N, C-alpha and C positions, 0 to 999 in steps of 0.2 A: 486789520479788518477781519482776519480769519475767525476771531472770537465771536463775530456776529453770526457765523454759520453754525457753531456748536455752542454748548453751554460753557460756563467759565471753567469747567473741569478739563477742557481740551488742552493738550500739551502744545508745545511750540509749533510754529509753522513747519519747521524742519521735520518734526515727528509726524505731522499730518502728511507731508510729502512722502516720507518713508512708508507710511501706512498705505497710501494709495499706490505707491510703486509696487507694493506686495500683492495687490489685488489683480487677479487675472480675469478680465471681463469677458463674458460670452454673450453673443447676441446683443440684446438691449439690456445691459446689466442694471441700469438705474431706472428702467421703465416699470414701476411697480403697479401703477393703475393699469386697467385692462384696455389698452389701446388695441385696435384690430391687428391681426397678423394674417397676411395673404399667404396661403399655402400653395395655391396654384391659380392659373388663369386659363380658361378654355373658351374659345381659341385664344392663343397667346399672340394675336396680331390680326391684321387684316389688310385688304387691298386699298390703296388710296382711291378716293372717289366713291367709297362704299359706306353703307350703314348696316349695322348688324348688332345682334345681342351676344354678349359675352357673359360667362358665369365665372365668378371667383369663389374658390373654396376659402372660407375665412373663419378664423377663431375670434371670439369676442366680437361678433358681428351685430352688436346691439347699438341702438341709438346712433346709427351712421349718419353723418352730417355732410359728407362730401367725398368726391373722388377727383383726382387730378392725373393727367398723363402729360409728361414733360414734353417740351418742344412745341412748336407751332403746328397748327393745322389738324389737331386731333381734339375732338370734344367728347365728353362722356357724362352720362347722367345715371344716377342710381335708380334701380327698380326695386322689386320685391326681395325680401330676405326669406328664404325658404328652408325648411328642414331637408336633410338628406333623405333619400329613399331608404326603406328598411334595409335593403341589401347594402347600400353604400354606408349607412350608419354603422352597421355591424363591422364592415371592413375597416372603417376609420377608427372605430373604438378599439380595435386590436392594436393600434399604434397610439401610445400615450400622447404623442405630439398632436394627434388629430382628433382627440376626444372633444366633442362639443362643436365640431366644425359645422358651419352653415353654408348654404349656397346663396350668393348675392348676385342678382341680375344687374347687369350694366349695359346701357345702350350707348353704342359707340358710333361716332360719325367722323370719317376721315376725309379731309378735303382733297381735291384732285391734284393739288400742287404740294401736298405734304411731303416733307423730306423723307427719303428712303432710309431705313435703318432702325436701330434699337431705341426705345424710349423707356421711361420708368413710370409705373403705376403706383399710386399711393391712395389709401383710404384714410378718412378721419372719422372719429366719433367724439363724444363729449370728453373722453379721457385721453385723447392724443392722436398721433399720426402713426400709420402702419409702417412696416418695413417696405422697402421698394421691391417691386416685382417687374421683370422684364416683359416688354411688349414690342412687337416688330411691325413696322409698316413696310408693305411690299408693293410691287407694281403689277403682278399677274393675278388672274382670277383665282378665287379661293373656294374650296369645297370643304364641307364638314364630313367626317367619318360617319357612316351609317353602320350600325351593328348588324351586319349581314355576313354570310359566309364569303361572299364575293361582291365587291362594289364596283360597278362599271363607271369609269370616269369620263367626263366630257373631253373635248379636244385639248391636247396639251399645247402650251405649258399651263400647269395649274399648281397651286399650293394646297396640299392636303393637310387638314388639321385633324389630329386624332389623339386618343388616350389609350394607353395600354392598361387594362384592368386585369383582374386575377386570371393568370394563365392565358392571356389573350393573344390572339394572332389577328392582325388586320391584313386584308388582302384586297388589292386594287387591280382592276383590269383596264387595259388601254391599248391602242393601236400604235405601232411604230413603223415608219417606212425604212426600207433598205438603205443603208449608207448613212443614216442619221447617227449622230453621236448623242446618245441618251445620257442625261445627267439626272441623278436623284440625290439631292443634298438634304440631309435630315438635320433638324435643329432639335436637340433634346437637352443635353447638358447646357447648351447655349441659352436655353430658356431658364433653367434652374440649376446653377452651377454646382451647388452643394446641397445634399440632403443629410440632415443631422442623424436620422435614425435608420439608415440603410447602408449596407456595405456593397460596393466600394465607396459610397458617398454620393452617388448620382445614378440616374437612369442610364442603363447600359443597353441601348437599342442595337439590334442587328437587322439587316435587310437581305432578302434573297430575291433574285429576279429569275422568273421561269418563262420559257418560250411557249409557243402554242402547242407543243407536244408534252408539256408538263415537265420538261427537263430543266433543272437548276443550272443556269448559265453564269450567274454571278452570286457570290456570297461575300458580304462585308460586315465586319463588326466594329470597325473604327476607320479613321482616315488620318494618316500621318500620326501625330501625337494626340489627336483629338478622339475621344470616345464616340463622337457623333459620326456615323458612317456616311460615306459618299460613294455612289456608283457612277462610273464613267464607262460606257459600253457602246462600242460601234456596232450598229445593228446589221447582222449578216443577211437577213431577209425580212421582207415585210410580213406583218402578222400581228396576232394578239399576244400580248405579254402580260404577266401578272407579277406585281411587286408585293412581297410579304414583309410585314414588320412585326417584331416581337422583342421582348426583353431577353437578353442573352441567358439569364438564369430562370426564365419562365416565371418571373414575378409579375405583379401587377398592382398598381396603386393609382389613386386619383391624381397625384402629382406627376405621374409618368405621362406628361403632355408632350406632343411633338408637332412639328411642322415639316413637311417635305416639299421642297421646291423641285418640280420635275418637268422634264421636256428637253428640248434643244436649247438649254439656257447656258449663258456664258459662265465658266467656272475657272478661277485661277488656282492652279496647283502650287506654284511657287514663282518667285521673281528672282532675277539676278542682275545686279547686286540687290541685297536686302535693305538698301537705304541709299541715302544721298547726302551730300555736303550742303550746308546752309548757303543760300545765295548763289548756287550754281545749277546749271542744267545737267542732268544725268540721263544717260541712255539706259533704260530698264528693259531687260529681256523678260517677257511675260509668257509663261508656259501654263497650258491647261487645255480646256475644251471650249469650242464654240466662241473663240475670242475673235474680235475684229482685226487684230494685228498681233504680231509676235513681239512688239516692242513699242515703247513710247519715250518721248523726250520729257523728262519730269523735272519740274521746279518745285522745291519745297516751300512751304509757308512758314512764317515766323522767323525769329532771329536768335533763337536759343535752342539747344539740344532738346529733342522731344520725340515722341512716337506719333506717327501720322497714319490715319486710315486711308486706304486707297482702293478704289473699285474701277472696273472697266465697264463700258456700256456698249452693247451690240444692238443697234436699233433702239427699241424701247425697253430692252431687257438689261438689267444690271447684274453684274457678277457678284459673287461673295466678296466681303471685305478682307483685305490682308493688311498687315501692319508693316510700315516702313520706319526704319531707324534714321532719324535726321540728326547729324552731328556737325560740329564746327571744325573737326580735324580734316586735313587733306586726305583724299581717297586714292588708293593704289590697288593694283592686283598683287596677290601673293607672288613674290619674285621668283620662287623656285619650288618645284615638286620633286621629291625623290632624292635630292642631294643638296648639300649646303651651298648657297649661292656665293659667288665672288663679290657681288655688289653689297655695299653697306648701306642699308636703308636709313633714312632720316625718320625721326619721330618728334612730336606726336603725329600719329597717322592712323588711318583705318585701312586695313588690308582685306580685300574681298577675295573669297576663294570658294572652291567646291571640291569634294572628294569624288571625282569622276571615275577613278579606276580602283581596282582592288588593292588594298594595303597602301594606298597612295597617301603620303604625308606632305604637308607644306612646310617650308623653312623660310625664316626671315633672319638676316644678320643685322645687328645694330650695335652702335657704340654708346656707352654710358659713361658719363663723367663721375668722378668720385663724389660721394655724399649725396648722390641722387637716389630717390626712391621712385621706382617705376612700377606701374600697374599694367599687367598684360591680361586681357580677357577676351573671350569669345562671346558672340551673340548669334545664337541659332534657335534654340528652343524658346528663348524669351521673345522671339519674333515669329513663333509658330512654325519654325523649321523642324526637320526630322533629324538633323545631325546631332550626334552625341560626341562632343569634342573632348579631347585631352591635350593638355599643354605640358611640354617639357622644356626647361631652360638649361642650356649648356654653356660652359666656358668655351669660346670659339677656338682657343689655342689647344686645349687638352681634350675637349669634348667631354669633360667631367660634368655630371649632372649637378646643377645648382639648385633646382627646385622642380616640382611636378605637381599638377593638379588635374583631377578628372572632373569632379562635380563641385560646383559652387552654389550654395543655397542663397538665393536673393529674395528676401522676404517682401520686397516691394512689388513682386509679381505674384499677387495672391491667388490667381487662377491656375498657376502651374503647380502640380503636385510631384513632378519628377524633375528636379533641377539638375540638368546635365550640361549646362554651359560651364566653362572653366575660367578660373582666375588665379593669377600669381601676383603677389605684391612682394617686391624685394628691394632692400636698401643695399646700395653698393658702397663699400668703404674706399675703393680705389677705382681708377679708370679701368674700364673693362670692355672687351669686345665679346658679345654674346650671340648665341644662336637660339632662336625660339622655334620649336617644332610643334606643329598642330596636326593632330590625327583624329580619325574616327575611332572612338574607343571600342565600339562593338564590331569593327571591321566591315561595316556596311559601306556601300558605295553606290554612286549613280549621280547624274547631273542635278538631281533634286537635293543632294546633300550639300547645301550651300551654307556659308557662314560669314561672319564679319569678325575680324581679329583687330582689336584696338590696343595700341601701345602708347602710353602717355605718362607724364609725370603724375605721381599720386597726389592730386590736389585735394586739400581738405574741403569737405562739403557736408551737407546734411539735408534730410527730408523729414518733414513732420506730418503726422496724421492725427486726426481727431475722431474719436468714436464715443458713443454710438451715433448713428445718423438720424435717429428719431427719439431724442430724449424728452423727458417731461420735467417741468419745474413747478413747484407749488408756490402760490403767493405767500409772501412772508417766509420764504424758505429758499433753498438752493438746490441745484443739481450738479453733481460732479461729472466732468467729461474726461475721458482718458486721453492723455497726450503720449504718443509713441514716436520716438525719434529713431531714425536710421542714419547712422554716422558713416561717413566715407572718408577715405584719404587720411586717416589718422586724426581726424578732427575730434577732439574730446572737450571742447570748450562749453561754457555755460550758454544756454539758449533761453530767451525770454519769449513767452507766448502771451499775446494780448488779443482781446476780443473787439470786434467792431460790428457795425450794423445792428446794434442793440436798440430796441425801441425804448421810449421813455418808461421808466419804472423798472428797468433791468440794468444790472451792472455786473462786472467781473473784474476782480483785481488781477494784475499781471501774475502769471505763473512762471516759475523759474525751474527749468530742467538743469539740475546741478552738473557740474563738470564730470564727464565720464559716465553719467547716468543716461538711461534710455527711456525712462518712464516718469511721468508726473501727472498732476491733475490740475485742471482749471475749473473753477466753480462759477457758474452763472447764477446770480441771485435775482429773485423777483421781490419787489416791495409788496407791502400789504394791499396796495391799490393798483398793482400792475394790471394792465388790460388782459383779458382772457382770450387773447388771439395768438395763434401760432405765428412764428417768425423764423427767419433764416439767418442765424448768427454767422459771422465770418471771423476767422482767426488768422493772425499773422505771427510768424516766427522771426526773431531777430537775434543775431549773434555776431561776434567779431571773428572773422575768418581771415587768416593771413594778414592781420593788422587792419583790415577793412570791415566796416559795418555792413552786414548783409541782411536784407529782409526779404522774405518770400512768403507766399500764402501757405497756410497749413491745410492739407487736403482732408476734406470730409471723407469718412470711410465707414464701412459696415464690417462687422466681424461675423463670419459664417462658420458654422460647425459642420465638419465632415465625418460621417461614420462614427458617431458617438464620442469622438475623442479629439480629432485634429481641428484646429481653428485657423482660419485664413482671414487676413485683412484685405478687403477689396475696396478701392476708391469708388466714391459716388459723387454726384454732381454737387449736392449741397446738404447741409444739416437742416432738418425741419423740427423745430422745438415747439412743444405744446405746453400750455399753461393750465395748471389745476388750481382749484380753490384752496384757500387756507385751511389747514387741518385743525380741527377743534380739540386736539389732544396731543400729548407728547409721550414718549417712552424714555425711561431713564434706567441706568444701572443702580441697583441697591448697594452693591459693593463691587469694586474692581480689584481683583487679586494683584498683589505686588509683583509676582513672578508670572511668566507666561504659563498658560495651561498646557500641559504636556499630554499629547495624545499618541498612543500607538495606533497604527492603521486600523480603522474599524471601531475604535473605542469612542466613548462619549463622556461629556461632563454636563452638569447642570449649574446654572447661575440664576439668581433671583433678579427680576426686573420689575419696575413700577410703571403703571400707567397713570398719567395725570390728565384728567378730562376737564374740559370747560363745562360750566353749568349747562345742563339741558342736553348734553350729548350722551346718549345711552345705547349706542350701537356696539355690536361685537367688533373687536379689533384683532387682526391677524398680525402676529409677530414672526418674522422670518429673517434668516441670514441674507445678506447681499449675495445674489447669484454669482458664482464664479470665484469665490474665495479659494485659493489653492489648497487642496487637501481636505476641504470641508464640504459637507453636504448641506443643502438648503432645506431645513426642516421648518414647518409652520406650526405655531402654537396659537390657539384661539383663546382670546381673553373675553370672558362673559361680561355683560354690562355691569354686574354687581361686583366684579373682581377688581382689585387695585394692584395687588402683587401676585406674581406668578413665577413658577420655576420654568425656565426655558432650557430645553435640551439641545446641546450642540454636539454633533457627531462627525467624526472624520471619515473619509472615504477609505475603501479597502485597498485601492490599487495605486497608492502613491509609490513612486520609484525612487524618490530622493526626499530629503527633509523639506517640508513645506511650512512656511511661517508667515505671520502677518498679524493684523489686528482683526478681531471680530467686529463686524459692523452690522447693526441690526436695524431693520426697517419695520415700521408699523403702517398697516394699511387698513382702511375701513370704507364702508359705503353708507350713504344716507340719502335715500331717494335717488335723485338723478346725479348726485355728487360722489366722486371718488376722492379719497384723501390718502396722502402718504407723508410720513415724517421719518426722519432718521435719528436714531439715538446718538448721544454723544460718543465720541471715540471711546471704545471699551477695552476689554481684556485682550492682551496679546495671547497668541497661541503658537504652538509648534507641533507639527505632526511628523512622526518618525515612521519610515517604511518597515514592513516586515522584511526580514533578511532575504527571503526568496524573491522579493520584488526589487531589490536594489540593482540599479543599472550597473552592468559591468563595462569597464572602459578598456 
């Protein structure tokens, strides 16, 4: 069936799979029509039981047809689409990503019983569905920033919504009583986790608290491992206080949006232990400010390992959410600190611990049978903790070092940019008694330096993600979705991906991720009479693991760029697929070279392409590379209505650090009145890009 997607010149299905495995998708790589893009939302949330106007900064904000906010209890209606002010237009134009941005009015109504927490906003227009943007539902009164030198706030608690524009400082005055524990919790990166065209890749806010004499009593630029700062301050005397907010580097942009929850609100700094066993009650110690108790008896939900969000409530006020790790393994305390224990611990097990004292290390002794493969790993940063762990494995008899690990990069946690949890996987050829040492790699200590150490057999497993989360498919055409596999426990078997929840008129043949491979593509095809309505496809991954057939959902995800270069995969709730009309034209290669085109970094080649138009279609057509081809720049060539053949220039990037190769894939797009069209050329020339000697990575 693959030949239905391309012309008869397409190679085998294997070649097609190899091609797509070589493509590095960024953002919405196959969304060629101009679906809207939400750059920011202001305010990025509201109090339940309230109605208010929100403004969205949107690219391609034409012909908007709808808005949705996930979850129940929140309604939204579109208002006017407005031009930016002259000042804001000039500032946005300085950033390529924001040129052409418009302001879209949205009228929001939140019911009194809406669930507290984060939601997703999406816009739709005639060309597709936008990216998702985060929106928060809270329980305390909200105020909007006023552009004044000093803004006096009403009685606390309140949630302040603001924006940091060019070299901006926002200042708020309020009264605090003696003895109160004042909390100011800022949401900045939590609203927009990654910014593509700014370093370090997110808004970096700082807060200062001044007393009634103008003295700075608190300064914070982060909290734990989060760049979003939190102030926790016990008030020494009653009086007027001022909170100042700015960017750490004195920058300012429309998308530097923040929310600050402030007052005597409950706040969880950390919990111990950082998780619980499935099906059991666990006593959790809760540490922070303004909490109703110092601990709870906690029972997890579900019957499989997962992460679970937890909040505390003090009266009508909710705390910040923290993440708990729910596991099926038995739970224990670290058996010994400072010296090797006499006791031999059983595994599989989870050992909970903390680095309370300087240079304190924990030790676990365990026995391993011959031919066993054991995985030992810590969870701290992946659960929002501050500990930077290091693991060292010893032979218990000789104390000879068998293995060591400081940082383990876990790509499944896409919001973490400094992976400092640790993992050791080791196969044992003979019966062995081992000692595992866990320590704080940076020699930090304190009761908040908590961690979970897991020891278990290295069981084969896999996770599958599908991106992008807002693709488009044209009638009588197809759209390719990227399949990304994360393999664990030595599993390298074949995985089949199948689609479900497809409306009539849509189909997708099964995709096979070959043995040992981590990438593939699944194509969703629309018939010529497919309905022009968006839908939410679902995908399932099936493989034989340990002799048993295993099926699990494939997770929808978005790929976000950080600071011009780094790309992170972040799970989302569902894929929203839009449907475009049938394109009245095709683009074809005039001749495909037998050998790969060879590029030195920064060089270019030209190849001739042909446009085949249906009778009566005389609009210009734009021809460009698929965004994100490794080592290649996406250039656009405009084909005039009277042109049939045209030379298309393909240029490699300057900064490749290793050989990049794949197939050129070319997309044709056009507009005709209210319709946008896109079509993909048959699989074309191979290419190979060589780095400059000065760019080659040193190992």
